[in-house]
C-alpha angles and dihedrals in degrees: 000000000000106000131188119202125191140134153168097286137048091249088059099044111026129085089202093054096049091045094054098051130005115260130176090249090050093049090048089050090052091049091054090051091047088054090056100257124139108240132189121189117192147147111278102255118202087217092072110115128200087254090056092049095045088073089074127078094210133011120205117199121188115219130214133163102286090219092056112111091230093055093089095152100047094118095053093039093053094046092047092046091053092054091046089049091053089050091051092238103105124125123172134220123203108185105149127090120258101031088187087077088067090052094046092052094044091050093048092051094043093051092045095248092118124042108218089194101049123128091262090071096041094103092057122114110267095011095129094046091044090057092064110108096241093051094040089055092057093045095050092044091055092047089052089048092053090047100046112020136063110270124244122252104306126204117211135175117255141195133177094279096045122121128188087226089073086070105031093055088053096042108031094183092057102089121214091237089059095054118098110194112196132179120196097169094118091067087060101044105031096079097037118114120241114245118237104175121068121212133201111273125208106171146025127244121221131190091211109022094175098051119115090242094054092046090051092050091047090064090068096047132084099200124075123255123234129188115257088231122045091202143347087272096059112125128225092251091047091053092049092049089051091051093051089069094050135090089236145303126279112214109200130227119209143207112349090010092284117155127221133199115266128186085219088078092066093036091055092049089049089051091052097240128121124269117222127190136139101323093211088070098044107033092096089067091066142292091283088065094055103060120120115237091240089059091050091053089059094051123101117251090254092051091052091049091052091047092051091051091051090048090052092051093049093045093049089055093046098054126063122262116257089251091055091048090051090051091053090049091053092050091050092050090049090046090231130148119340115279122245113248112256 
C-alpha cells in the first residue's frame, strides 16, 4: 500500500518530531514500514487536491482539539481529511489524552459558539489560506462530519489498562467497532538492558506535571517533580537519561480519572525506575504496580531498582509482542475480523 500520514500537530505530521521522541503516530508509521508499505508523512498542505490524494491507498489524519495551541496544522488537516473522506480513503488517529476535548471544540465550532476564524487564530500557520472560500468549505464540512456522523476507522494507542469506553463515552459517534487499539511498547523495551546499579535519586519525573492528578499526588510527596521532557526538542535518549536520576515516573490520569497511553511508561522501564499511576487501573499487573508514590519515596535505592525490574517483567508479559501488534495492524488495514483489545 501507498500510505499518507499527517495531522493537526507536529507529532502527527513531522519526520523530525517522530524521530526525536517516540510517539504513537511515529510507532504506527514504523509498523507500516515494517509491514512493507510505502509511507509518506508530511504537513497537511491546503494545496493538496483530490487528484493529489487519489495516488494514495489510505490517508491517516491525526486529530487534536482544533482550539489547542499545539494544533498548528488543524486547518490543513481538516481540509485534507475532508477530501480523503470523499475519496473513501480516510483513517483517523487519536493519540492525545482527553479525546473529549476534540468533541467539545468541534461541537462549539459546529454550533457557532466558537469562531474558528477569529482574530485569536490569525497567527496560526495556514490561517490566510484557510480563509479562502474553497478551503473554508472543506474545513467546515469536515467539522460538521465529526460532529454529526459516525467516525471512520480510528487508530488509538493502548496499554494493559486501556478500555475503548474511555473514548466512546467522550465521542459518542465513534463506534467501538471502528476503534483500533494498538500497543507497540515491546519494540521499545525488548532490547533495553536491565539496570543493576542503583543511584541516589533527588526528584520525580512526570509526563504531565500540570495535570490535576499530578498536582494532587505532589501534595503527598517530599521530593520535587520535573517534566520527563525539558522541551519539545528533547530526544528519547535524553528523556531516559533524565529518568535514570529520578525516584520514578508519575503517569497522569485525566478527566474522570481516565488513563491514557504515555511513551513515558516504556521510557521509565527502560531507565530502570518505577512507574506510578492510578493504582486502581494497574494493580492487576502485580503488587509492584500498586504502590503509592509516597511509599516508593521511602524505599532504598536497591528496593526501587528491584521494583522497577519486576514492573518491567510484568509489563512485558502483559502487552503483546511486536509481531502480534504487527499482525493486528495488518488485520486493521485489511479491515478483517475485529481486533482483540490490548
